[in-house]
Backbone as JSON, one array per atom type, in Angstrom:
{
  "sequence": "KGPDKILTIRGLTVNTDSHECILNERPLALTPTEFEILRILCEQSGKVVSSEELFQMVWKEKYYENAANTVMVHIRHLRAKMKDSAEHPKYIKTVWGVGYKIDE",
  "N": [[28.47, -4.38, -34.03], [31.55, -4.34, -35.7], [33.71, -2.01, -37.61], [33.59, -2.35, -41.21], [35.63, -4.77, -42.79], [36.53, -4.72, -45.28], [36.63, -2.03, -47.44], [35.01, -0.53, -50.21], [35.12, 1.6, -52.88], [34.18, 2.79, -55.87], [36.2, 1.2, -57.53], [38.33, 1.44, -55.84], [39.76, -0.36, -53.3], [39.99, -0.98, -49.93], [41.5, -2.91, -47.53], [41.1, -3.41, -44.23], [42.04, -5.23, -42.54], [44.23, -6.64, -43.63], [45.69, -4.53, -44.37], [45.95, -3.78, -47.0], [45.71, -2.07, -50.11], [43.94, -1.51, -52.98], [43.78, -0.2, -56.18], [41.77, -0.01, -58.9], [42.51, -2.75, -59.6], [45.2, -2.56, -59.24], [47.73, -2.87, -56.91], [48.42, -0.58, -54.25], [51.24, 0.94, -52.95], [51.4, 1.93, -49.89], [52.32, 4.06, -47.12], [52.09, 3.34, -43.61], [50.81, 5.6, -42.43], [49.61, 6.88, -44.68], [47.84, 4.95, -45.44], [46.14, 4.85, -43.19], [44.91, 7.39, -43.39], [43.59, 7.16, -45.79], [41.87, 5.02, -45.16], [40.3, 6.17, -43.11], [39.02, 8.22, -44.53], [37.55, 6.65, -46.38], [35.89, 5.18, -44.73], [34.4, 7.22, -43.72], [33.03, 7.98, -45.96], [31.48, 10.23, -48.16], [31.19, 12.11, -46.27], [32.63, 15.15, -45.02], [35.9, 15.26, -43.71], [37.65, 16.91, -41.33], [40.95, 18.55, -41.33], [41.89, 18.68, -38.86], [40.47, 16.63, -37.47], [41.35, 14.42, -38.9], [44.12, 14.52, -38.38], [44.14, 14.12, -35.56], [42.98, 11.53, -35.4], [44.79, 9.97, -36.86], [47.49, 10.55, -36.11], [47.18, 10.63, -33.38], [47.64, 12.71, -31.7], [47.58, 15.99, -30.13], [46.12, 18.52, -32.04], [48.07, 20.93, -33.78], [49.51, 24.07, -34.78], [50.98, 23.73, -37.3], [49.97, 21.29, -38.14], [48.0, 21.0, -40.04], [49.47, 21.25, -42.43], [51.03, 18.99, -42.31], [49.11, 17.02, -42.73], [48.24, 17.78, -45.23], [50.48, 17.31, -46.88], [50.67, 14.55, -46.74], [48.2, 13.84, -47.95], [48.75, 14.84, -50.43], [50.81, 13.02, -51.23], [49.38, 10.68, -51.24], [47.54, 11.16, -53.28], [49.25, 11.37, -55.42], [50.25, 8.72, -55.54], [47.88, 7.43, -56.16], [47.49, 8.43, -58.57], [45.83, 10.64, -58.8], [44.4, 13.72, -59.34], [44.89, 16.99, -57.92], [43.44, 19.1, -58.78], [41.27, 18.12, -60.26], [40.01, 15.81, -58.76], [39.38, 12.28, -58.63], [39.0, 10.84, -56.45], [40.06, 11.78, -53.61], [38.75, 14.57, -52.38], [39.23, 18.06, -51.89], [37.82, 20.1, -49.58], [37.61, 23.23, -49.36], [38.84, 25.1, -46.62], [37.57, 23.41, -44.9], [38.1, 20.53, -44.95], [38.71, 17.19, -46.05], [37.35, 14.84, -48.41], [35.91, 11.7, -49.55], [33.86, 10.82, -52.0], [31.03, 8.63, -52.23]],
  "CA": [[29.22, -4.83, -35.22], [32.7, -3.43, -35.92], [33.74, -1.5, -38.97], [33.75, -3.39, -42.26], [37.01, -5.09, -43.03], [36.88, -4.29, -46.71], [35.8, -0.88, -47.94], [35.11, -0.44, -51.65], [34.53, 2.81, -53.39], [34.5, 2.97, -57.28], [37.51, 0.68, -57.97], [39.28, 1.49, -54.74], [39.5, -1.33, -52.26], [40.84, -0.78, -48.73], [41.27, -4.02, -46.63], [41.6, -2.9, -43.01], [42.67, -6.26, -41.81], [45.51, -7.01, -44.24], [46.34, -3.29, -44.69], [46.16, -3.76, -48.44], [44.94, -1.15, -50.77], [44.04, -1.79, -54.4], [43.08, 0.75, -57.02], [41.66, -0.56, -60.26], [43.29, -3.94, -59.69], [46.66, -2.24, -59.04], [48.07, -2.57, -55.52], [49.08, 0.69, -53.94], [52.24, 0.83, -51.85], [51.16, 3.08, -49.03], [52.88, 4.01, -45.79], [50.93, 3.12, -42.65], [50.12, 6.84, -42.26], [48.78, 7.14, -45.85], [46.8, 3.93, -45.37], [45.17, 5.29, -42.18], [44.2, 8.56, -43.91], [42.65, 6.67, -46.8], [40.89, 4.28, -44.41], [39.35, 7.05, -42.39], [38.2, 8.91, -45.53], [36.7, 5.65, -46.96], [34.95, 4.85, -43.7], [33.5, 8.37, -43.6], [32.77, 8.38, -47.36], [30.38, 11.17, -48.34], [31.31, 13.16, -45.27], [33.92, 15.92, -44.93], [36.68, 15.02, -42.5], [38.54, 18.05, -41.24], [42.35, 18.26, -41.21], [42.09, 18.49, -37.41], [40.01, 15.29, -37.12], [42.33, 13.44, -39.51], [45.4, 14.5, -37.64], [43.99, 13.51, -34.23], [42.75, 10.16, -35.56], [45.96, 9.29, -37.42], [48.67, 10.76, -35.32], [46.79, 10.47, -32.0], [48.22, 13.87, -30.94], [46.83, 17.22, -30.14], [46.3, 19.32, -33.22], [48.86, 22.16, -33.54], [49.48, 25.0, -35.92], [51.44, 23.18, -38.59], [49.46, 19.96, -38.37], [47.33, 20.96, -41.38], [50.49, 21.07, -43.47], [51.34, 17.64, -42.29], [47.99, 16.3, -43.33], [48.17, 18.16, -46.65], [51.58, 16.68, -47.56], [50.31, 13.11, -46.91], [47.17, 13.81, -48.98], [49.45, 15.03, -51.78], [51.53, 11.77, -51.62], [48.34, 9.68, -51.54], [46.98, 11.48, -54.61], [50.29, 11.01, -56.44], [50.31, 7.28, -55.68], [46.63, 7.04, -56.73], [47.44, 9.15, -59.83], [44.66, 11.47, -58.66], [44.85, 15.15, -59.43], [44.26, 17.88, -56.9], [42.44, 20.04, -59.49], [40.06, 17.28, -60.72], [40.26, 14.6, -58.08], [38.39, 11.29, -58.77], [38.79, 10.3, -55.11], [40.14, 12.63, -52.46], [38.37, 15.92, -52.75], [39.53, 19.1, -50.91], [36.72, 21.03, -49.34], [38.34, 24.38, -48.87], [38.53, 25.64, -45.31], [36.92, 22.44, -44.06], [38.85, 19.28, -44.92], [38.89, 16.28, -47.26], [36.34, 13.82, -48.4], [35.81, 10.78, -50.66], [32.39, 10.56, -52.31], [30.68, 7.22, -52.41]],
  "C": [[30.43, -3.81, -35.42], [32.71, -2.88, -37.31], [33.98, -2.55, -39.99], [35.28, -3.54, -42.47], [37.46, -4.64, -44.4], [36.0, -3.18, -47.15], [36.09, -0.74, -49.42], [34.41, 0.77, -52.15], [35.08, 2.92, -54.92], [35.94, 2.52, -57.64], [38.58, 0.8, -56.99], [38.86, 0.51, -53.67], [40.52, -1.2, -51.1], [40.51, -1.98, -47.81], [41.89, -3.61, -45.3], [42.29, -3.96, -42.18], [44.14, -6.52, -42.33], [46.3, -5.72, -44.6], [46.72, -3.22, -46.15], [45.21, -2.76, -49.04], [45.13, -1.38, -52.26], [43.23, -0.79, -55.11], [43.02, 0.22, -58.4], [42.57, -1.74, -60.51], [44.83, -3.74, -59.55], [46.97, -2.02, -57.54], [48.79, -1.28, -55.35], [50.02, 0.47, -52.78], [52.14, 2.07, -50.97], [51.91, 2.92, -47.67], [51.71, 3.78, -44.84], [50.09, 4.47, -42.44], [49.15, 7.13, -43.44], [47.6, 6.14, -45.82], [45.73, 4.38, -44.42], [44.26, 6.43, -42.7], [43.15, 8.08, -44.93], [41.53, 5.77, -46.12], [39.87, 5.1, -43.8], [38.42, 7.7, -43.44], [37.17, 7.94, -46.13], [35.56, 5.36, -45.99], [33.92, 5.96, -43.56], [33.03, 8.87, -44.96], [31.45, 9.24, -47.39], [30.4, 12.29, -47.34], [32.68, 13.89, -45.38], [34.61, 15.62, -43.64], [37.67, 16.21, -42.42], [40.01, 17.63, -41.02], [42.62, 17.95, -39.67], [41.67, 17.11, -36.96], [40.97, 14.24, -37.66], [43.65, 13.38, -38.72], [45.29, 13.82, -36.27], [43.74, 12.0, -34.41], [43.96, 9.36, -36.03], [47.19, 9.36, -36.54], [48.48, 10.62, -33.81], [47.51, 11.54, -31.09], [47.29, 15.02, -30.96], [47.16, 18.01, -31.37], [47.09, 20.59, -32.92], [48.89, 22.89, -34.89], [49.83, 24.43, -37.29], [50.85, 21.81, -38.97], [48.69, 19.85, -39.74], [48.29, 20.73, -42.49], [50.92, 19.58, -43.56], [50.39, 16.76, -43.0], [48.07, 16.51, -44.89], [49.32, 17.44, -47.44], [51.24, 15.19, -47.74], [49.18, 12.92, -47.87], [47.81, 13.9, -50.31], [50.14, 13.75, -52.16], [50.51, 10.74, -51.95], [47.82, 9.89, -52.92], [47.95, 11.06, -55.7], [50.3, 9.49, -56.59], [49.0, 6.76, -56.35], [46.43, 7.64, -58.16], [46.1, 9.95, -59.9], [45.08, 12.9, -58.71], [44.13, 16.06, -58.37], [43.17, 18.78, -57.55], [41.17, 19.32, -59.84], [40.16, 15.98, -60.05], [39.07, 13.56, -58.39], [38.0, 10.77, -57.34], [38.81, 11.36, -54.02], [39.91, 14.04, -52.93], [38.69, 16.85, -51.56], [38.28, 19.9, -50.79], [37.34, 22.2, -48.6], [37.91, 24.9, -47.56], [37.83, 24.72, -44.34], [37.72, 21.16, -43.83], [38.83, 18.56, -46.2], [37.68, 15.29, -47.22], [36.43, 12.9, -49.65], [34.33, 10.51, -50.87], [32.2, 9.12, -52.55], [30.57, 6.91, -53.98]]
}
């Protein structure tokens, strides 16, 4: 069986087929990159995904020194669009020195 087409976590719905993302009944306008990051975090919900893993899965390139910054910037944009705060995130949590996660 393949991955689920629709991932739902506490009011956040990610449709991997239609590439639509809805948060509390409000569509989110995400770039393809932001969508991929969110999809990966939702698919791995409850687990910490490192910046390195995210980078390699999304950009399909070898991780390099500034790649963590690239990931961080996209996470920041995602949080802004989701109106999620970095200090008290409802969704994307930073696990310092490890990566990011979304709890179920």
